[in-house]
C-alpha positions as CSV (number, residue, x, y, z in Angstrom):
1,M,5.0,-39.2,-37.5
2,N,5.5,-39.5,-33.7
3,K,2.7,-37.3,-32.2
4,K,4.3,-37.5,-28.8
5,S,7.4,-35.8,-30.2
6,L,5.4,-32.7,-30.9
7,L,4.9,-32.1,-27.2
8,A,8.6,-31.5,-26.9
9,V,8.6,-28.5,-29.2
10,P,9.8,-25.5,-27.2
11,I,7.0,-23.1,-26.4
12,I,9.3,-20.2,-27.2
13,A,9.2,-21.4,-30.8
14,L,5.5,-20.8,-30.9
15,G,5.9,-17.2,-29.8
16,A,4.2,-18.0,-26.5
17,V,4.5,-15.3,-24.0
18,V,4.0,-15.0,-20.3
19,L,2.0,-11.8,-19.5
20,S,3.2,-11.0,-16.0
21,G,2.2,-8.3,-13.6
22,A,-0.8,-7.6,-11.5
23,P,-3.9,-9.7,-11.8
24,A,-6.1,-8.9,-14.8
25,M,-9.3,-6.9,-14.4
26,A,-12.5,-8.8,-14.5
27,A,-13.3,-9.9,-18.0
28,D,-16.8,-11.2,-17.4
29,G,-18.9,-11.2,-20.5
30,T,-19.5,-12.8,-23.9
31,Y,-16.9,-12.6,-26.6
32,S,-17.4,-13.7,-30.2
33,S,-16.0,-13.7,-33.7
34,T,-16.7,-14.9,-37.2
35,L,-13.4,-16.3,-38.3
36,G,-11.8,-14.9,-41.4
37,Q,-9.9,-17.0,-44.0
38,L,-6.1,-17.1,-44.2
39,N,-3.7,-18.8,-46.6
40,G,-6.2,-19.8,-49.2
41,T,-8.5,-21.8,-47.0
42,T,-12.1,-22.3,-48.0
43,G,-13.1,-23.0,-44.4
44,T,-15.4,-21.0,-42.1
45,G,-15.8,-20.7,-38.4
46,T,-17.6,-19.0,-35.6
47,V,-16.7,-18.8,-31.9
48,T,-18.3,-17.5,-28.7
49,L,-16.7,-17.4,-25.3
50,D,-18.7,-16.7,-22.2
51,V,-16.6,-15.7,-19.2
52,V,-17.9,-15.7,-15.6
53,G,-15.2,-15.3,-13.0
54,D,-12.3,-17.5,-14.0
55,Q,-14.5,-19.9,-16.0
56,G,-14.8,-19.7,-19.7
57,T,-17.3,-21.6,-21.8
58,I,-16.3,-21.8,-25.4
59,N,-18.3,-22.8,-28.5
60,L,-16.2,-23.1,-31.6
61,Q,-17.8,-24.3,-34.8
62,V,-15.6,-25.0,-37.8
63,S,-16.5,-26.2,-41.3
64,G,-14.8,-26.7,-44.7
65,L,-11.2,-27.3,-43.6
66,A,-8.9,-30.0,-44.9
67,E,-10.4,-33.3,-43.9
68,T,-7.9,-36.1,-43.7
69,F,-4.3,-36.6,-42.5
70,M,-2.5,-39.9,-43.0
71,G,-5.8,-41.6,-43.7
72,A,-7.3,-40.3,-40.5
73,P,-9.2,-37.1,-39.6
74,Y,-7.0,-34.0,-40.0
75,P,-6.0,-32.8,-36.5
76,H,-6.5,-29.0,-36.4
77,V,-5.1,-27.2,-33.4
78,Q,-6.4,-23.8,-32.3
79,H,-5.3,-21.2,-29.9
80,I,-6.2,-17.9,-28.2
81,H,-3.3,-15.4,-28.6
82,G,-2.7,-12.1,-26.8
83,G,-0.2,-9.5,-25.9
84,S,0.3,-7.9,-29.3
85,A,-1.8,-5.8,-31.8
86,G,-4.9,-8.0,-31.4
87,I,-5.5,-8.4,-35.1
88,C,-5.3,-11.1,-37.7
89,P,-2.4,-11.1,-40.2
90,T,-2.8,-10.1,-43.8
91,P,-0.8,-11.1,-46.9
92,A,1.5,-8.3,-46.0
93,N,2.8,-10.4,-43.1
94,D,4.2,-12.9,-45.6
95,T,7.6,-11.3,-45.3
96,N,9.5,-14.0,-47.2
97,A,6.9,-14.0,-50.0
98,D,6.6,-17.8,-50.1
99,G,2.8,-17.7,-50.3
100,I,2.1,-18.8,-46.8
101,I,1.6,-16.6,-43.7
102,S,3.4,-18.7,-41.1
103,V,3.0,-18.6,-37.3
104,T,6.2,-16.7,-36.9
105,E,5.2,-14.1,-39.5
106,S,1.8,-13.8,-37.8
107,A,3.2,-13.1,-34.3
108,P,3.4,-9.3,-34.6
109,A,-0.3,-9.2,-35.4
110,Y,-1.7,-11.5,-32.7
111,G,1.1,-12.3,-30.3
112,G,1.9,-15.4,-28.4
113,I,-0.3,-18.3,-27.3
114,V,-2.2,-17.7,-24.0
115,T,-4.7,-20.6,-24.3
116,T,-4.8,-23.8,-26.4
117,V,-8.4,-24.6,-27.2
118,T,-8.2,-28.3,-26.8
119,T,-11.1,-30.8,-27.1
120,S,-10.4,-32.0,-23.5
121,G,-7.8,-31.8,-20.8
122,P,-5.3,-29.0,-20.3
123,T,-5.6,-25.7,-22.2
124,T,-2.1,-24.4,-21.5
125,P,0.3,-23.2,-24.2
126,A,2.2,-26.4,-23.6
127,E,-0.5,-28.3,-25.5
128,A,-0.1,-26.0,-28.5
129,L,0.9,-28.9,-30.9
130,N,-0.9,-31.8,-29.2
131,L,-2.6,-33.2,-32.2
132,Q,-4.5,-35.7,-30.1
133,L,-6.4,-32.8,-28.5
134,G,-7.0,-30.9,-31.7
135,G,-10.2,-30.6,-33.6
136,Q,-10.6,-33.7,-35.9
137,G,-11.6,-33.6,-39.5
138,G,-12.8,-30.7,-41.8
139,T,-16.0,-30.0,-39.8
140,Y,-16.1,-30.2,-36.0
141,A,-17.2,-28.4,-32.9
142,I,-15.5,-27.8,-29.6
143,Q,-17.8,-27.0,-26.7
144,R,-16.3,-27.0,-23.2
145,T,-15.7,-25.0,-20.0
146,F,-12.1,-24.3,-18.8
147,T,-10.3,-22.1,-16.3
148,V,-9.3,-18.8,-17.9
149,D,-5.8,-17.9,-16.7
150,A,-4.5,-14.4,-16.0
151,P,-2.8,-13.9,-19.4
152,T,-5.9,-14.8,-21.2
153,M,-8.1,-12.6,-19.0
154,A,-5.7,-9.7,-19.7
155,A,-5.9,-10.2,-23.4
156,L,-9.7,-10.4,-23.3
157,E,-9.9,-7.3,-21.1
158,N,-7.6,-5.2,-23.3
159,G,-9.1,-6.3,-26.6
160,T,-6.1,-8.2,-27.9
161,A,-7.4,-11.7,-27.7
162,V,-7.3,-13.4,-31.1
163,I,-8.3,-17.0,-31.9
164,N,-6.9,-19.0,-34.8
165,V,-7.3,-22.5,-36.3
166,H,-4.3,-24.2,-38.0
167,G,-3.9,-26.7,-40.8
168,L,-4.1,-25.7,-44.5
169,D,-5.4,-27.6,-47.4
170,P,-2.7,-28.2,-50.1
171,A,-5.4,-28.1,-52.8
172,T,-6.4,-24.5,-52.0
173,T,-3.3,-22.7,-50.7
174,P,-1.7,-20.2,-53.1
175,A,1.8,-21.4,-52.1
176,T,3.9,-23.5,-54.3
177,A,4.2,-27.2,-53.4
178,E,7.8,-26.5,-52.3
179,A,6.7,-23.9,-49.8
180,F,3.8,-25.9,-48.5
181,N,6.0,-28.9,-47.9
182,A,9.0,-27.0,-46.4
183,P,9.6,-27.9,-42.7
184,S,7.3,-26.0,-40.3
185,D,8.7,-23.0,-38.5
186,L,7.5,-24.7,-35.3
187,T,8.8,-28.3,-35.8
188,A,10.6,-30.2,-38.5
189,D,8.3,-33.1,-38.0
190,L,5.5,-31.3,-40.0
191,P,5.2,-29.3,-43.2
192,L,4.8,-25.5,-43.0
193,G,1.3,-25.8,-44.5
194,A,0.1,-28.1,-41.7
195,T,1.0,-25.7,-38.9
196,S,0.1,-22.4,-40.5
197,P,-3.1,-20.6,-39.6
198,A,-6.2,-21.2,-41.7
199,L,-8.9,-19.2,-39.8
200,C,-8.5,-16.2,-37.6
201,G,-10.7,-13.7,-35.7
202,T,-10.4,-11.1,-32.9
203,L,-12.6,-11.9,-29.9
204,M,-14.9,-8.9,-29.4
205,K,-16.9,-8.3,-26.3
206,A,-20.7,-7.9,-26.6
207,Q,-22.0,-4.6,-25.2
208,M,-24.8,-4.3,-22.7
209,G,-25.7,-8.0,-23.0
210,A,-26.2,-7.9,-26.8
211,M,-24.2,-10.2,-29.1
212,P,-22.3,-8.6,-31.9
213,S,-23.8,-8.8,-35.3
214,G,-20.6,-10.5,-36.6
215,G,-17.0,-11.1,-36.0
216,A,-14.2,-8.6,-36.2
217,D,-13.1,-7.6,-39.7
218,T,-9.9,-9.5,-40.1
219,G,-8.9,-7.7,-43.2
220,V,-8.1,-11.0,-44.8
221,A,-9.7,-12.1,-48.0
222,N,-9.6,-15.7,-49.4
223,E,-6.8,-16.0,-51.9
224,P,-7.6,-18.2,-54.8
225,S,-5.4,-21.3,-55.4
226,S,-3.0,-21.2,-58.3
227,N,-0.8,-24.2,-57.5
228,P,-1.7,-27.9,-56.7
229,A,0.2,-29.6,-53.8
230,G,3.2,-31.6,-54.5
231,L,4.4,-34.9,-53.0
232,I,5.9,-34.9,-49.5
233,A,6.9,-37.5,-47.1
234,L,8.1,-36.4,-43.7
235,G,9.3,-39.0,-41.4
236,G,7.9,-41.7,-43.7
237,G,4.4,-40.7,-42.7
238,L,2.7,-37.5,-44.0
239,V,1.9,-37.7,-47.7
240,L,0.2,-35.0,-49.8
241,A,-0.1,-36.3,-53.4
242,A,0.0,-34.1,-56.4
243,A,-3.0,-33.2,-58.5
244,G,-4.4,-36.3,-60.2
245,G,-3.2,-38.5,-57.4
246,T,-4.6,-39.4,-54.0
247,Y,-4.5,-36.8,-51.2
248,A,-3.7,-37.9,-47.7
249,V,-5.0,-34.4,-46.9
250,R,-8.1,-33.4,-49.0
251,R,-10.3,-30.4,-49.2
252,S,-13.5,-30.8,-47.4
253,T,-16.7,-30.8,-49.3
254,A,-18.7,-29.7,-46.3
255,K,-20.4,-26.4,-46.3
256,A,-20.8,-24.0,-43.5
């Protein structure tokens, strides 16, 4: 798979939006969430975002996601979304009933990308599918400070900021192998399961300097797996072997 080709994916395909208008109100404060599980993931995650002026310091901790991709650490991308309902999707958002809540199907719940939470470098929506700047492996942390732009400020201020982490495990998703391996709704270079959200949470602001006792209720429960993954080979690169074979993408054994 040519990772550079992912950078050419039109941002409109990701549902990214430009929130225009007057500058956002000050969003200074601490925002946090305990991430809920989507699409059969067994992963867990927590996030805090401290905002002072236009600077945001994020601490994202993720554990238990799919570990490997083409024999290397699985590159999980993550984003802050805004401009919509400010909630995580539920199985009801799976409008085509294929067993996977895709990015397109999730858009009415959490809106378009306002910030890409990268490990380094730019954090714009243009980096949305930059696998080189995604979290690597099934368990990782991203701790960095970045400039919070006006659309992200607005989403934080009005309570519609939602963070999600992408990249499903074929061993746990309830979707059929055919659905998991179908071309992504974002790019034909990747399977749907690799780009669909695995973890999600609404960023809630702490009141009077106190941290919330937990993340927002995403309304999403972990759906048990009923189908093993099948064999796929996209672009001669990505391979997810069926049960009894060798997974290029395996479920993590790490615990939160």
